C-alpha positions as a Markdown table, in Angstrom:
| # | Residue | x | y | z |
|---|---|---|---|---|
| 1 | Unk | 0.0 | 0.0 | 0.0 |
| 2 | Unk | 2.9 | 2.4 | 0.8 |
| 3 | Unk | 4.2 | 1.9 | -2.8 |
| 4 | Unk | 0.8 | 2.8 | -4.3 |
| 5 | Unk | 0.5 | 5.9 | -2.0 |
| 6 | Unk | 4.0 | 7.0 | -3.1 |
| 7 | Unk | 3.2 | 6.5 | -6.7 |
| 8 | Unk | 0.0 | 8.5 | -6.3 |
| 9 | Unk | 2.0 | 11.4 | -4.8 |
| 10 | Unk | 4.3 | 11.2 | -7.8 |
| 11 | Unk | 1.3 | 11.6 | -10.2 |
| 12 | Unk | 0.8 | 15.1 | -8.7 |
| 13 | Unk | 4.5 | 15.9 | -9.6 |
| 14 | Unk | 4.0 | 14.5 | -13.2 |
| 15 | Unk | 0.8 | 16.6 | -13.5 |
| 16 | Unk | 2.9 | 19.7 | -13.4 |
| 17 | Unk | 4.8 | 18.8 | -16.6 |
| 18 | Unk | 3.8 | 21.1 | -19.5 |
| 19 | Unk | 3.0 | 18.4 | -22.0 |
| 20 | Unk | 1.1 | 15.9 | -19.8 |
| 21 | Unk | -2.6 | 15.7 | -20.7 |
| 22 | Unk | -5.2 | 15.9 | -17.9 |
| 23 | Unk | -6.8 | 12.7 | -19.2 |
| 24 | Unk | -3.7 | 10.8 | -18.4 |
| 25 | Unk | -3.4 | 12.3 | -14.9 |
| 26 | Unk | -7.1 | 11.4 | -14.2 |
| 27 | Unk | -6.5 | 7.9 | -15.5 |
| 28 | Unk | -3.3 | 7.4 | -13.4 |
| 29 | Unk | -5.0 | 8.8 | -10.3 |
| 30 | Unk | -8.1 | 6.7 | -10.9 |
| 31 | Unk | -6.0 | 3.5 | -11.2 |
| 32 | Unk | -4.0 | 4.1 | -8.1 |
| 33 | Unk | -7.2 | 4.9 | -6.1 |
| 34 | Unk | -8.8 | 1.8 | -7.6 |
| 35 | Unk | -5.9 | -0.4 | -6.4 |
| 36 | Unk | -6.0 | 1.3 | -3.0 |
| 37 | Unk | -9.8 | 0.5 | -2.9 |
| 38 | Unk | -10.6 | 4.2 | -2.5 |
| 39 | Unk | -13.7 | 3.7 | -4.6 |
| 40 | Unk | -15.2 | 7.3 | -4.7 |
| 41 | Unk | -11.9 | 8.9 | -5.8 |
| 42 | Unk | -11.2 | 6.1 | -8.2 |
| 43 | Unk | -14.6 | 6.5 | -9.9 |
| 44 | Unk | -14.4 | 10.3 | -10.1 |
| 45 | Unk | -11.0 | 10.2 | -11.8 |
| 46 | Unk | -11.7 | 7.3 | -14.1 |
| 47 | Unk | -14.9 | 9.0 | -15.3 |
| 48 | Unk | -13.0 | 12.2 | -16.0 |
| 49 | Unk | -10.5 | 10.3 | -18.1 |
| 50 | Unk | -13.4 | 8.6 | -19.9 |
| 51 | Unk | -14.8 | 12.0 | -20.9 |
| 52 | Unk | -11.8 | 12.6 | -23.2 |
| 53 | Unk | -12.7 | 10.7 | -26.5 |
| 54 | Unk | -9.2 | 10.5 | -27.8 |
| 55 | Unk | -7.9 | 9.0 | -24.5 |
| 56 | Unk | -10.9 | 6.7 | -24.2 |
| 57 | Unk | -10.3 | 5.3 | -27.6 |
| 58 | Unk | -6.6 | 4.7 | -27.1 |
| 59 | Unk | -6.9 | 3.2 | -23.6 |
| 60 | Unk | -10.4 | 1.7 | -23.7 |
| 61 | Unk | -9.3 | -1.8 | -22.6 |
| 62 | Unk | -7.4 | -0.5 | -19.6 |
| 63 | Unk | -9.8 | 2.3 | -18.6 |
| 64 | Unk | -13.2 | 0.7 | -19.0 |
| 65 | Unk | -13.0 | -2.4 | -16.7 |
| 66 | Unk | -12.0 | -0.7 | -13.5 |
| 67 | Unk | -14.4 | 2.2 | -14.2 |
| 68 | Unk | -17.2 | -0.3 | -14.8 |
| 69 | Unk | -16.5 | -2.1 | -11.6 |
| 70 | Unk | -16.6 | 1.2 | -9.7 |
| 71 | Unk | -19.9 | 2.1 | -11.4 |
| 72 | Unk | -21.4 | -1.2 | -10.5 |
| 73 | Unk | -20.1 | -1.0 | -6.9 |
| 74 | Unk | -21.8 | 2.4 | -6.5 |
| 75 | Unk | -25.1 | 1.1 | -7.8 |
| 76 | Unk | -24.9 | 2.8 | -11.2 |
| 77 | Unk | -25.7 | -0.2 | -13.3 |
| 78 | Unk | -27.6 | 1.7 | -16.0 |
| 79 | Unk | -24.7 | 4.1 | -16.5 |
| 80 | Unk | -22.2 | 1.2 | -16.7 |
| 81 | Unk | -24.4 | -0.4 | -19.4 |
| 82 | Unk | -24.6 | 2.9 | -21.3 |
| 83 | Unk | -20.9 | 3.4 | -21.2 |
| 84 | Unk | -20.4 | -0.2 | -22.3 |
| 85 | Unk | -22.6 | 0.4 | -25.3 |
| 86 | Unk | -20.6 | 3.6 | -26.2 |
| 87 | Unk | -17.3 | 1.7 | -26.0 |
| 88 | Unk | -18.7 | -1.2 | -28.0 |
| 89 | Unk | -19.8 | 1.1 | -30.7 |
| 90 | Unk | -16.5 | 3.0 | -30.7 |
| 91 | Unk | -14.6 | -0.4 | -31.0 |
| 92 | Unk | -16.6 | -1.7 | -34.0 |
| 93 | Unk | -19.1 | -3.7 | -32.0 |
| 94 | Unk | -16.6 | -5.4 | -29.6 |
| 95 | Unk | -18.7 | -7.2 | -27.0 |
| 96 | Unk | -15.9 | -7.1 | -24.4 |
| 97 | Unk | -17.4 | -4.0 | -22.8 |
| 98 | Unk | -21.0 | -5.3 | -22.3 |
| 99 | Unk | -19.6 | -8.7 | -21.3 |
| 100 | Unk | -17.5 | -7.1 | -18.5 |
| 101 | Unk | -20.6 | -5.2 | -17.2 |
| 102 | Unk | -22.7 | -8.4 | -17.2 |
| 103 | Unk | -19.9 | -10.2 | -15.4 |
| 104 | Unk | -19.6 | -7.5 | -12.7 |
| 105 | Unk | -23.4 | -7.2 | -12.3 |
| 106 | Unk | -23.5 | -11.0 | -11.7 |
| 107 | Unk | -21.1 | -10.5 | -8.8 |
| 108 | Unk | -17.8 | -10.9 | -10.5 |
| 109 | Unk | -14.8 | -8.9 | -9.5 |
| 110 | Unk | -11.7 | -7.8 | -11.3 |
| 111 | Unk | -9.5 | -7.7 | -8.2 |
| 112 | Unk | -9.0 | -10.6 | -5.9 |
| 113 | Unk | -8.8 | -10.1 | -2.1 |
C-alpha cells in the first residue's frame, strides 16, 4: 500500500509537466485509487479520463474495466451499461465491454482479495 501511495503522490508531480494531458493524470490517479480500494476517488478520476474521447479510444481496454467495476459498486448499473454500449460502438461492436458489465453485475470482481 505504501508503494501505491508513493506512486499516487508522484502523479501530482508529473501533472505539473507542461505536455502531460489531464486525461492521463485522471487515469493514473483513478487506477491508483482503484488499487487502493478508495472507490469514490477512483470513480471520479476514471470517469473524468473517460470524458476525453481520444484518450478513451486509445486506452479503452485499460480504462473501462475498473471504471465499470466502480460504477457497479456504486449502484450505477444503467450508466455502466450505457458506457459499455458507447465503448462497444467505438470499438466496432466489440462485446468485451458489455460482457464485462454483465460479469460485474452478476457478482464478479476484477480484483481478488
